[in-house]
N, C-alpha and C positions, 0 to 999 in steps of 0.2 A: 736738317743736317745731322743732328744728334742721333736720330733713329737710323740713319744710313750707317753711322759708325758703330752702332750697337749690334749690327748683324755679325754673324759668325765669319762671313766672307765679305770683305770690303773691296770693291772694284776701284783700284787706285787711279784709274783713268777719270773717275768722276770727282775725285777729291777737290781738285782746283776749281772746277765749275761750281761745286757746292759751296766752297768757301767764298768764292767771289760773289755768288748770288746771295748768300746769307749776309755778307757785309753790306751789299747794296740794299737789301730789305731793311736791315737794322738801321742803316744810315738814313733811310727814308723816314723813319720814326722821329729823327731829330727835327725834321721840318714840319711833319704833319702827324697828328695822333692817329694810331691804328683804330680799327673798327671797335675793338673791345673798350678802349679808353673813351672813344666818342660815346659809346653806349652807356658807360658808367657816368660820364658827365651829363648825358641826357636824362638819365634816371635821377641823378642828383638834382638837376634843375627842376624836374617834375615834383620831387618830394621835398626838396629843400635840405634833406639829409639822406645820405647813402652810406651804409656801413658805418654808421655813427660818426661820420665826418661831415662837419658843416661845410657847405659849398660857399667858399669865398674866393674872390679874385686872387687874394694873396696865397691861398692854398693851391689854387690852380697854377699860379706862377711858380711856386716852390716845387710842385710836382713836375711841372714841365722842365724846370732847370735840372732837377735830380734825374729825371728820365733821360734827358739829353746827355748828362754826364755819364750815366750808366751805359747808354748806347755807345757813346764815344769810347769808353773803356773796354766794352765788349768787342767792338770792332778792332781796337788796338791789340787786344789779347789774341784775337783770331789771326790778325796779320803777323804778330810775332811768333805764334805757334806754327803757322803755315807760311813761313818766309819764302821768298822767291827762290833762294838757293835750294832749299829742301824740296820745294815743288818741282824744280827742274830735275833734281835727282830722281824723284819719283817718276816723272815723265820719262826719263832716260831708262830706268829699270823696266817700266811698262813697255817702252818701245822695243827694247832688245829681247825681252823674254815672253812677251805676249804673242802666242802663235798667230793670232789674227793679224798682226802687223808684219809678219815675215813675208817678203815678196815671193810670189809663186814662180817667177821665172829665174833661171840661173844668172841672167845678165844683171838683174837688180840685187841678187843675193850677195854677191861678193862685197860690194861697198855698203850694203845696208847696215845701219846701226853702229858704224865705226866711231862716229863722233860721240854718240851716246855712251858707248863702251869706254871711250877715252875719258869722258867726264866722270864716270863711275870709278874708273881706275885712279884718276887724279885725286879723288877724295878718299876712297877706301883702300887704296893700294900704297899708302904712305904710312910711315911710322909716325905715331902721335906721341908727343911728350906731355905728360900730365904735370900739373902744378900742385904743390901741397895745398891742402885745404886750410884757409886762414883761421878758422875757428878752433882748431885743435892745438893743444899745447905742443904736442909732438911734431906738428907740421913745420914748426920753425927749424927743426933739425933734419927734416926730410929733404932729400934731393929730388928733383924732378925724375920721374920714372918713364922711360920710353916704353910705349906699347907697340907691339908688332902690327904691321898692316893687317887689315881684316881679310884682304884678298891678295893673291899672288898675281900682280898685274901682267907680268910677262906671260905666264901660262894661261891666264884668263883670255888674253888677247890672241894667243896662238890657237886656242881651242874654239874660238868664237865661230869660225865658219862651220865646223862640225856640229856645234850646238844649233846653229841656225838651220842646217839641213835636217837635223833631228827634229827640231820644233816644227818645221814645215811639213815633214812627212809623218808626224805622229798622230794626226787627227785629234789633237787635244781641244777640248771645248772652251777652255779659258786659261788665263794666266795661272790661277791657283793649281789646276790640274797639271799643267806643264811643269811648274816649279816642284810640285810633289814628285813627279816622275823623274826630274833631274836629280832630286835628292835620293830617290830610291836607286838610281844608277850612279852612285858615288864612285864606284870603281872605274866606270867609263868616263864620267865627267867630274873628276875630283875637285876641280876649281870652280864648279858651278853648284856643287852639292854642299851648301852651308847647312849646319844643323838647325833644325826648326825648333 
């Protein structure tokens, strides 16, 4: 999973499956040791000492307990960083802007993506009120500050059909290329051209 995220371009459609499969693999280590651990224990049994650690039942139990705790915390961390709400928003963004998802027929085009666009507008089209930071002395005297919406929901929804037609007819190879083109056409699609 880490190597996929280190690429210059990340395909957001694979994030959820990667996270889910990574959690499943890590969780499996809680019940059964992986091949590297089995190999280490086998070498320890053969030599009696491996990497200057005596092979004792208490050492194995301690290692197993610590590795289960580590795997549990790692899975919990992945679940919190890739929470269902965020994953749903990523799927919605991918659904409405990925040219591969846009219907090729006019009958399917009109209704396509409306629910996904609404979900995005519900989150990013609202004013957000920030809270003062509790660790700063000045924070006690600060009032919450309203931040404007990141997108203009009304105009974004009004322009959506034109954006879908553009994405469908543009012969774009993937989501990244389509988004780059939308940003280049900021005068034509000002509500879809967010600064990169």
